[in-house]
N, C-alpha and C positions, 0 to 999 in steps of 0.2 A: 501446437498451441503458439498463440501470439498475444502478446503482453503489450499493452498502448501505457503509459505512465499520464495521466489525466491531471497530476500535480504534483510537481517534486518541492515544495517550499514549506516552511516550517508555520507556525499559527500567525504568524501577521501576514503572508503571502509579502512576496516582493514582484514588483517597490512596496517600499510600505510605508504604510500613510506617513504623510507628515517629514520623509527623511529624503535630503538630498544628496545621500552618499554618492557615489560612484558605481556603486552595482543598481542602487535605484535609479539612475537615470542613464542608463547603458542602454543603448541602443545593439546589443544582442539579444534576441527574442529568447534565447537560452538562456538567458537571465531575468527574464520575466515567469517566477515562480508562481504557481495557484498551491492552494494548502492540498496538502500529500491524498493521492488518489492511484490505485491500480486498478486495468480493464482487463480481462482476460475471456479469451474466445478460445473455445477447445475446435476438434475435428471434424464434429458431430456437432457445432452450432452449440454450442454450451458458451453463454454469455454469462460470466459476473465480474462484482466488483468487487474490492476491498476497501469500504470507507467511502460515504458519500459527504463529503465536506460542505465549503458555503460556495463553492463555485460548481457543485455538480454538475447543474442545470448548461451552464457556459462550457463547461469539461467535456458535457457527454452530446451537447451539440457538434463538438470542435471535434470528433471523434465517430460521430458518423452512428451510436450508440443508438437502435432502436427496439430496442427489448432487451431484458433482464429474467436470467434462471433465478437469483440470491444473490446477497446483499452479504460483506462478509465483514462484518468492525471488529474492529482491534481496539478500541475503547471509545467512550464516551465522552472526551472532549468536544469543546465545540468545534473547532477545525474537521473532525473526524469524520462529524453525523449531522451538522445544523444543514445540509442539504435533505436529508434526507425527503424533506414533505416533498421534492419536487423526484419523484422517483413515480406523481400520480399517473401521467399518461403513461408508465413503461408496467403499471398495474391495473388497469381497466379493466383487463379482459381477464387477472387471474392472479390473485392475492403470491404478492412475493414475499418469498420467504428470506427472512431477516436471519442471519448467525451470531452470536456473540456468549460474551461470558456472565453470568446469570449476574453481576453489576450493572453492566451497560446493557443487557438487556430492563433491567428494575429504573434506572436513568431513562431509558426510552419512553416507559410508559405515563414517566413524572413530567418528562419536557414533552413529549406530547402525547400528553392526555387524552385531547377530540378526536387523535385516532383510533380509539380502545373507548369510545364513551358513543352511549347517542343522540346523532347531533341534527340539526336540520336538513329538509332536503335540499339539494341546493348547494349544499355547502361542500366544496371541493373536499374528499382527502386521500393518501394512499391505502394501500388496501393491505395491513401485512401477516406474516403468519410470525412469531419470534419462537424460535427455537434456541435451545443453550445446546453448543458446543463442547459437549464434554467427550467424543473422542470423535474418530474419522468420520467418517460420509463420502456418499458419495454422489453427485451431478451428473445425470450422463455416464460420460466416457473419465469422467474428473473426479478421480479421487485428492476430498479434501479435510488437509490434517490444521485442526487446529495446533499453538505450537505457543504456549506459554510462557511470557517469559517478563522481565520489570520495567515496569515506566517509575522510577524515584522506586517509592513507595509500594507505587500499584500495582498490582498483578494484571498484566493484559494480555492481548494474544496476537501473536504472527499469524502466519498463512502459509502452509504448502502445499502446494496442487503439483499431483503429480498426474502423468497420463502413457498409458501403454500405446505403443506401437500396435501395427496391424494383428490380429491373428495371436495379442498376449504379447509382440515382440517388448524388443528391450524400450524402457519406460524413459521418460524427457520427465524433470521438475524441476520447481519452480517456489522459493522461499519471497516473502513478502518479511520486516522483520522492520517495523517503523517505531520511533516514540520510542526508545529500546535503550535500557541503560545495563541490563545484564542477561546473558543466555544462558542459564541452566549448562553445563556442562554434559550433564546425566539426558540431555533432552530427546525421548526414543524416537521424537518429530523430525528429530533432522539426523538422523542414525543415516549413514548412506550419504556418498557425495552428490549436493546440488549441481544442480547445471548451471542454474542462474540462483542466482542472489542479489534482492532488494534492499537496500538496509539505510538507516537512519542513521546518518551522520552529521550533523546538526554545522559544528564550524572545527577551527585548531581549538579555541580555548576548549577548556572542562568542564563540564556542564552535571549540575546534581541530576536531572532524568531523562539526558541526553546524550547518545556516543558523540565523541571527537568524533575527526574524520580518523584520525589514527586507530581508535578504539576501534572504531564500525571496519576498519582494515586489519587488523590484529581475528578479530572475531571471523570477520569472512575466508582470513587462512584456518585457522583453526578447525572451522568448520568442513574445510577443503572445495570452496565452492569453486568454479572453471572460469566463470562472466558474473562482474561484482558491480555492482548500480549503486552508488551513493544518494539516497531522497531526504527527505526534510530538512532542507536544505538554510537557511539564513542570507543572510544580505555581508555578513563580511569579506565572501572571496565573490568572482566571477567564475563564469566557467569556465573559462578558461585556463584561471588561475587553481581553480582546482582540480582540474585536467593534469597541468605541473603536477601536481602535488602527490598527482595518486602515478604518475610515471617515477618521480621519485621516490617515493613510497618502493615501487617494485624494483627498483636499480639499488636502492639500497640496501633491500633485505635479497637480494640476489635472486626475486623468484622469478619463476619460467613457468610457462605455460600456461595464465594465469591475468585477465585484462581484468583494470579495475580502473572503472571512471566515473566522474558524477555520472547524474541521469536529466532531464528537460523534458518540460511538455512536450506533448509528442510522442517521443520516444516510441518506438516501436521497437521491439524484440521476439523477434523467432526464432525457439525450441525446434528443432526437427530430431531424427532418430538417426 
């Protein structure tokens, strides 16, 4: 299984419009953070995307995405769904399956109402099939598990993707939790140590609806993830500064056998058995 971080930024993106801070003016390409999204490829050719933010078209071109089996949505905030119309070329031959919780799907029907009603011929629109994610399901050889989490007072979804090796051998797992402020300790979807966790860590300062860096890494430690990447990052700190922060966290906690670092746009993560 291969993961590609399409975007690692918070709702404003980085650089932030009108901002002249050192990170927004940075020449390090890893400090240019488009809105958060993840592309997943299975070894049988499965292709999934988690969230379709405003830059989805440009992200997909950069990553060479030519097809999708499904879009997995975390919630209906603009920075996570407002690029959904750009799946039109990828849904031309067959409708795209879109999964989310009931609140998210209801929001989609309202915000993209033209998709679900009769319109004039010649008006391009994506072909979508909406499916409520009420439990695990499979796409090819991938087992997809919705993970209920909190985003402030909102109930949203994280996602876990499991893939088995040849002949049902050992599996690998990736968990994606963005815009998260609390993860239920009893979550059955997170049972078993994930190989890779991509988790939202907004900044050092506390936030009402997002994990801070420390909260995200504390949660990652509790879940037992072997490889951790912070995403949905604002412009308070550069990639290098966040890398140093992660190293200091591991050193202070005397945590061994685990890697923690910030994600960046275009990062590729390969999970093998």
